[in-house]
C-alpha positions as CSV (number, residue, x, y, z in Angstrom):
1,M,80.7,107.5,90.1
2,A,83.1,105.0,92.2
3,T,86.2,107.0,93.4
4,A,89.4,105.4,92.6
5,Q,89.9,104.0,96.4
6,N,86.9,101.9,95.8
7,K,88.4,100.0,92.3
8,E,91.7,99.5,94.1
9,Q,92.0,95.9,93.9
10,I,93.1,93.2,96.9
11,V,94.9,89.9,96.2
12,L,93.4,87.2,98.5
13,G,95.3,84.1,97.0
14,R,96.7,82.4,93.7
15,I,95.8,80.1,91.5
16,T,98.1,77.1,91.8
17,T,98.0,74.3,89.3
18,V,95.3,72.1,87.4
19,Y,93.0,69.5,89.1
20,G,91.9,66.7,87.4
21,V,90.5,66.3,83.9
22,K,88.0,68.8,83.6
23,G,88.8,71.8,84.3
24,W,89.2,72.1,88.0
25,L,91.9,74.5,89.6
26,K,94.1,74.5,93.0
27,V,93.8,77.7,94.9
28,H,96.0,78.7,97.5
29,S,93.9,81.1,99.5
30,Y,94.7,84.1,101.6
31,T,91.7,84.5,103.5
32,E,90.6,83.2,107.0
33,P,89.1,81.1,106.7
34,M,90.9,79.8,103.5
35,D,87.3,79.3,102.5
36,N,86.1,82.7,102.5
37,I,87.4,83.8,99.1
38,L,84.7,81.6,97.4
39,N,82.6,84.1,99.1
40,Y,83.4,86.1,95.9
41,S,81.2,84.9,93.0
42,Q,83.3,87.1,90.7
43,W,87.3,87.3,90.3
44,T,90.0,89.4,88.6
45,L,92.5,86.9,87.5
46,N,96.6,88.8,87.0
47,Q,98.9,86.8,84.9
48,Q,101.7,88.8,84.2
49,G,99.8,91.9,84.2
50,R,97.3,90.6,82.0
51,K,93.6,90.9,84.2
52,Q,90.5,88.6,83.1
53,T,87.2,88.8,85.0
54,V,86.1,85.7,85.6
55,E,83.2,83.9,87.5
56,I,83.1,81.0,89.9
57,D,81.0,78.0,89.0
58,Q,81.5,75.6,91.9
59,G,84.5,75.7,94.6
60,R,85.1,73.5,97.5
61,H,87.3,71.7,99.7
62,H,89.8,69.0,98.6
63,G,92.3,67.8,101.0
64,K,94.0,70.6,103.0
65,G,93.3,72.8,100.2
66,L,90.4,74.3,97.7
67,V,89.3,73.5,94.4
68,V,87.3,75.6,92.0
69,R,86.1,75.5,88.8
70,L,85.7,78.7,86.8
71,K,82.3,79.2,84.9
72,G,83.2,78.4,80.6
73,C,86.3,76.7,82.4
74,D,85.3,72.9,81.5
75,D,88.6,71.8,80.1
76,R,92.4,70.8,81.8
77,E,94.4,72.5,78.9
78,V,92.3,75.4,79.2
79,A,92.5,75.8,83.0
80,R,96.0,75.5,82.8
81,T,96.4,78.7,81.3
82,F,94.6,80.5,84.9
83,T,98.0,79.1,86.9
84,G,99.9,80.9,88.3
85,S,97.5,83.8,88.5
86,E,96.6,86.5,91.2
87,I,93.3,86.5,92.7
88,L,91.8,89.7,92.9
89,V,88.8,91.7,94.5
90,E,87.9,94.9,94.7
91,R,88.2,96.2,98.3
92,S,84.7,97.4,98.3
93,Q,83.3,94.6,98.2
94,L,85.7,92.8,101.4
95,P,83.5,93.0,104.6
96,T,83.1,95.8,107.0
97,L,85.8,94.8,110.2
98,D,84.7,95.5,113.6
99,N,86.2,99.0,115.6
100,G,90.1,97.9,116.3
101,E,90.3,95.2,113.3
102,Y,92.0,95.7,110.5
103,Y,93.4,93.7,107.4
104,W,96.6,93.5,106.3
105,H,96.7,95.0,103.6
106,Q,96.2,98.2,105.7
107,L,99.0,98.1,107.9
108,Q,101.8,97.2,105.1
109,G,103.3,100.5,104.4
110,L,102.2,102.1,107.9
111,E,105.1,103.5,110.4
112,V,106.1,101.6,113.2
113,I,106.8,104.1,116.3
114,T,108.2,103.5,119.5
115,D,108.4,105.1,122.8
116,H,112.3,105.4,123.2
117,V,113.6,106.4,126.9
118,V,116.4,108.8,126.4
119,E,118.7,110.5,128.5
120,G,117.6,111.9,131.8
121,G,114.5,109.1,131.4
122,R,112.5,111.1,129.5
123,A,110.2,109.1,126.5
124,E,110.8,109.9,122.8
125,P,109.0,108.4,120.1
126,A,111.4,106.9,118.1
127,L,110.9,105.4,114.4
128,L,111.5,101.8,113.9
129,G,110.6,101.8,110.1
130,K,107.7,100.8,108.1
131,V,105.0,96.9,108.2
132,A,107.0,95.2,105.2
133,Q,104.6,92.9,105.6
134,L,103.2,90.5,108.2
135,M,103.2,86.3,108.7
136,E,101.4,84.2,110.3
137,T,102.5,82.4,113.4
138,G,100.9,79.3,115.4
139,A,101.0,82.0,118.6
140,N,99.7,84.9,116.7
141,D,100.4,87.1,113.8
142,V,104.1,88.8,113.8
143,L,105.0,92.8,112.1
144,V,107.9,92.6,110.2
145,V,109.2,96.2,110.2
146,R,111.8,97.0,107.9
147,A,114.0,100.1,108.1
148,C,113.1,103.4,106.1
149,K,114.3,106.7,105.9
150,G,114.2,108.5,109.2
151,S,114.3,105.3,111.5
152,I,116.4,104.9,114.0
153,D,118.7,102.1,112.5
154,K,119.1,99.8,109.6
155,R,117.9,96.3,111.5
156,E,114.5,94.6,110.3
157,R,112.7,94.0,112.9
158,L,109.8,91.1,114.1
159,I,107.4,92.2,116.3
160,P,104.5,90.5,117.2
161,Y,100.9,91.9,116.9
162,L,99.7,91.1,120.7
163,Q,96.8,94.1,121.1
164,D,97.1,96.0,124.2
165,Q,100.2,94.4,124.9
166,V,102.8,95.4,122.2
167,I,100.1,96.6,120.0
168,N,99.0,100.1,121.4
169,E,97.9,102.1,118.4
170,V,96.8,102.0,115.0
171,N,96.3,104.9,113.3
172,L,95.3,104.9,109.5
173,E,94.5,108.4,108.7
174,E,98.6,109.4,110.5
175,G,99.7,106.4,108.6
176,F,101.9,104.5,111.6
177,V,101.0,101.7,114.3
178,R,102.1,102.8,118.1
179,V,104.0,100.0,119.8
180,D,105.3,99.0,123.2
181,W,109.2,97.8,121.7
182,D,112.4,97.4,122.6
183,P,114.2,99.2,120.2
184,E,117.5,97.0,121.1
185,F,115.7,94.3,120.4
């Protein structure tokens, strides 16, 4: 019997619009690289809370994006009914990562703690907030940290996700990320 955690679904992208007249759809992928979303032959589409399982018939690069055709969808007007849908797969289908690598969804919601120097020169842990989301920039990914109950202030912080420079520890079991970050910044 599968546990609830195995059945949890993760958003990997969304269907943006129709493409052509033969039922093709444009897809915005959140995977890296973007065409990894095509590795999953079965998707669950979530459109405003209504879920439907579909199978990918074909998929390919088109320009700077991707287009797909779903099995049984050979008409533009039928394809249009899927636009705006989130593309989900079961968490258990995601590839296992190497030690020290994390999916973005694993980091979201974790508390962000830094060692804050207080009077007398000793360091004390300070809660900066929780990871609200991550952003992709040209140089590196960035944690968007928002204040939460118990945080040292009400500020939002953008903290670069740089292993061994800024990110000292990620502890999924305990629910925190330890960073080397000046709370005043």
